[in-house]
C-alpha positions as CSV (number, residue, x, y, z in Angstrom):
1,X,196.7,29.3,25.6
2,X,195.3,32.1,28.0
3,X,197.1,32.4,31.3
4,X,195.4,34.4,34.3
5,X,197.5,35.1,37.7
6,X,197.0,37.4,40.1
7,X,199.7,40.1,42.2
8,X,198.1,42.2,44.8
9,X,195.0,44.2,42.9
10,X,196.3,43.7,39.3
11,X,195.1,40.5,37.3
12,X,197.8,39.4,34.8
13,X,196.5,38.2,31.6
14,X,199.1,36.5,29.5
15,X,198.8,35.4,25.6
16,X,200.5,32.1,25.6
17,X,200.5,30.8,22.1
18,X,204.3,31.9,21.3
19,X,204.7,28.8,18.7
20,X,201.7,30.4,16.5
21,X,203.2,34.1,17.1
22,X,200.0,34.4,19.7
23,X,197.1,33.8,16.8
24,X,194.1,34.0,17.8
25,X,191.5,31.0,17.6
26,X,188.5,29.5,19.3
27,X,190.5,28.4,22.5
28,X,192.3,31.6,22.9
29,X,189.1,33.5,22.4
30,X,187.4,31.5,25.0
31,X,189.9,31.8,27.4
32,X,190.1,35.6,27.1
33,X,186.7,36.1,27.7
34,X,186.7,33.7,30.9
35,X,190.3,35.8,32.1
36,X,188.0,39.2,31.9
37,X,185.3,37.4,33.2
38,X,187.6,36.9,36.4
39,X,189.2,40.2,36.6
40,X,185.4,41.8,36.5
41,X,183.9,39.5,39.2
42,X,186.9,39.7,41.5
43,X,186.1,42.6,43.8
44,X,189.8,42.3,45.2
45,X,191.3,42.9,41.9
46,X,190.9,46.2,40.3
47,X,193.1,46.4,36.9
48,X,194.3,44.1,34.4
49,X,197.4,43.7,32.2
50,X,197.5,42.3,29.0
51,X,200.9,40.7,27.9
52,X,202.4,38.1,25.9
53,X,204.9,35.3,26.0
54,X,207.2,35.8,22.8
55,X,210.2,34.4,21.4
56,X,213.0,34.7,19.2
57,X,214.5,37.8,17.6
58,X,211.3,39.3,16.3
59,X,209.0,38.6,19.0
60,X,205.0,38.9,18.2
61,X,202.9,40.1,20.8
62,X,199.9,39.0,18.7
63,X,199.6,38.5,14.5
64,X,195.8,38.4,15.0
65,X,193.3,35.5,13.4
66,X,194.8,32.0,12.9
67,X,194.7,32.4,9.4
68,X,195.2,28.4,8.9
69,X,192.2,27.9,10.9
70,X,189.8,30.0,8.9
71,X,186.9,28.1,8.1
72,X,187.0,25.1,10.4
73,X,185.1,25.6,14.1
74,X,188.7,25.9,15.8
75,X,189.0,28.9,13.5
76,X,185.9,30.9,15.1
77,X,187.8,33.3,16.8
78,X,184.5,35.5,18.0
79,X,182.7,35.1,21.5
80,X,179.3,36.5,22.3
81,X,180.6,38.7,25.0
82,X,184.0,39.8,23.7
83,X,183.5,39.6,19.9
84,X,187.2,39.0,18.5
85,X,189.5,37.5,20.6
86,X,187.2,37.4,23.7
87,X,187.9,41.4,24.2
88,X,187.4,44.0,21.3
89,X,183.7,44.1,21.9
90,X,183.8,43.5,25.6
91,X,181.8,45.8,28.0
92,X,183.7,46.0,31.2
93,X,184.4,48.6,33.9
94,X,188.0,47.8,35.2
95,X,191.0,49.2,33.2
96,X,193.0,47.3,31.0
97,X,196.6,48.1,30.1
98,X,198.5,46.3,27.1
99,X,202.1,45.4,27.6
100,X,203.3,45.1,24.2
101,X,207.1,43.8,23.6
102,X,206.8,42.9,19.9
103,X,204.8,43.0,16.6
104,X,201.2,43.6,17.0
105,X,199.4,43.3,14.0
106,X,195.9,43.0,12.3
107,X,193.6,41.5,14.7
108,X,196.4,41.9,17.4
109,X,196.5,45.5,16.8
110,X,193.0,45.6,17.2
111,X,193.4,43.6,20.4
112,X,195.8,46.6,21.9
113,X,193.6,49.1,20.7
114,X,190.7,47.8,22.8
115,X,193.1,48.1,25.9
116,X,192.9,51.5,28.0
117,X,196.5,52.0,27.9
118,X,199.5,50.6,26.0
119,X,202.9,50.6,27.8
120,X,205.1,49.4,24.3
121,X,209.0,48.7,24.1
122,X,211.4,50.5,21.3
123,X,211.4,47.1,19.4
124,X,207.5,46.9,19.0
125,X,205.2,47.9,15.9
126,X,201.8,48.0,15.2
127,X,199.7,47.6,11.9
128,X,196.7,46.5,10.2
129,X,197.9,44.5,7.3
130,X,194.3,43.1,6.3
131,X,194.3,44.9,3.0
132,X,197.3,42.9,2.0
133,X,195.0,39.8,2.2
134,X,192.1,41.5,0.8
135,X,190.3,41.7,3.9
136,X,189.1,44.9,6.3
137,X,190.4,45.2,9.6
138,X,186.9,44.2,11.2
139,X,187.5,44.1,14.9
140,X,187.3,47.8,15.4
141,X,190.7,48.7,14.2
142,X,189.4,51.0,11.5
143,X,187.6,53.7,13.8
144,X,189.8,52.9,17.1
145,X,193.1,53.5,15.0
146,X,191.6,57.0,13.7
147,X,190.8,57.7,17.5
148,X,194.1,57.0,18.7
149,X,196.4,58.5,16.3
150,X,194.3,60.7,13.7
151,X,192.6,60.3,10.5
152,X,195.5,60.8,8.3
153,X,198.0,59.1,10.0
154,X,195.6,56.0,10.4
155,X,194.7,55.7,7.1
156,X,198.3,55.7,5.8
157,X,198.6,52.7,8.4
158,X,195.6,51.2,6.9
159,X,195.6,51.8,3.4
160,X,199.3,50.5,3.0
161,X,199.3,47.6,5.7
162,X,202.4,48.7,6.9
163,X,203.3,48.3,10.8
164,X,204.7,51.7,12.0
165,X,207.2,51.7,15.1
166,X,206.6,52.0,18.8
167,X,208.6,55.4,18.5
168,X,205.5,56.9,16.1
169,X,203.2,55.0,17.6
170,X,204.3,57.1,21.3
171,X,204.5,60.3,19.2
172,X,200.8,60.1,17.8
173,X,199.3,58.8,21.4
174,X,198.7,55.4,20.9
175,X,201.4,54.4,23.3
176,X,201.3,55.6,26.6
177,X,204.9,55.0,27.9
178,X,207.8,53.6,25.7
179,X,210.3,51.4,27.5
180,X,213.5,49.3,26.5
181,X,212.9,45.9,25.1
182,X,212.1,43.4,28.0
183,X,210.7,46.2,30.3
184,X,207.0,46.4,29.1
185,X,205.7,44.1,31.5
186,X,207.3,45.7,34.7
187,X,206.6,49.0,33.4
188,X,202.6,47.8,32.8
189,X,202.4,46.9,36.3
190,X,204.0,49.5,37.8
191,X,201.4,51.5,36.2
192,X,198.5,48.8,36.9
193,X,199.6,49.6,40.7
194,X,199.9,53.2,40.8
195,X,196.1,52.9,39.5
196,X,195.4,50.5,42.2
197,X,196.3,52.9,44.7
198,X,193.2,54.9,44.2
199,X,189.9,54.7,45.1
200,X,188.3,51.7,42.9
201,X,184.8,53.1,42.0
202,X,186.1,56.6,41.2
203,X,188.7,55.0,38.7
204,X,185.6,52.8,37.0
205,X,183.5,55.8,36.9
206,X,186.2,58.3,35.7
207,X,187.2,55.6,32.9
208,X,183.6,55.4,31.7
209,X,183.2,59.1,31.0
210,X,186.6,59.1,29.3
211,X,185.4,56.3,26.7
212,X,182.0,57.8,26.4
213,X,183.3,61.4,25.1
214,X,184.6,59.4,21.9
215,X,180.8,59.6,20.6
216,X,178.6,61.4,23.4
217,X,177.5,64.9,23.2
218,X,178.3,67.5,25.8
219,X,174.9,67.0,27.2
220,X,175.2,63.6,27.4
221,X,179.0,63.8,29.1
222,X,177.5,66.1,32.0
223,X,174.6,63.8,32.7
224,X,177.5,60.7,32.7
225,X,179.6,63.0,35.0
226,X,176.9,64.0,37.6
227,X,175.8,60.4,37.7
228,X,179.2,59.5,38.6
229,X,179.5,62.1,41.0
230,X,176.1,61.0,42.9
231,X,177.7,57.3,43.0
232,X,180.9,58.8,44.9
233,X,179.4,60.9,47.2
234,X,176.8,57.9,48.4
235,X,180.1,55.6,48.8
236,X,182.0,54.3,52.0
237,X,185.3,55.1,49.9
238,X,184.5,58.7,50.0
239,X,184.2,59.0,53.9
240,X,187.2,57.1,54.1
241,X,189.1,59.1,51.7
242,X,188.2,62.4,53.7
243,X,189.0,60.6,56.8
244,X,192.3,59.3,55.4
245,X,193.2,62.9,54.6
246,X,192.4,64.4,58.0
247,X,194.7,61.5,59.7
248,X,197.1,62.3,57.3
249,X,197.4,58.8,56.4
250,X,197.0,56.2,53.2
251,X,193.3,55.5,52.7
252,X,192.3,51.8,53.1
253,X,189.8,51.3,50.0
254,X,187.2,48.8,49.7
255,X,185.4,49.1,46.7
256,X,182.1,50.4,48.0
């Protein structure tokens, strides 16, 4: 239900349950957590791309919680490290890019919001439909969507439960790159490879400070930045970067 493969420095994590609109159940959550474990533990893999197998004229990236299995052990879509879907509360160092070609709704949208960047096609849309079922978006959507697109736009989406198109998501800043149908995966991999050209320790430390800026005060952010700088100054990769610059060649990063 969640596949994992590696291309170069990029881990490809695939939601593969199209017969259920890639809805999340226990197995999906556990396999997602295991996939992120592999990404985090593999020293040679530096960036992840989260994609989905979709079918039909109205493809779905992920429809969220598998409502048909709620109340059964199979319907428990929470994991210890990742929370819903094995990902939304996961503490990790490596960036993950969502490649969305279709509808990401409810928990599916919350999975997208837990990723670091989003590449989406023009036929994609995003929504938090929980209010239509007398539920609330309990996997981070109620605060991550306002962070991504602003409070008023988020309130409209959350309180109506209606999805909004990828073009609007791109205008509001949720989507990093907007591409034609069928091109999300290739574009996300290209973005991941571009990130992978850079020193991995610097990428991971920079990501940490950017994420902390959501709720940390300025003094905390200065402290985090200084800590990151100290780590870089003591790294082998810094010496390699300086040497490569002097020798006018591409650096050979080691991640240490």
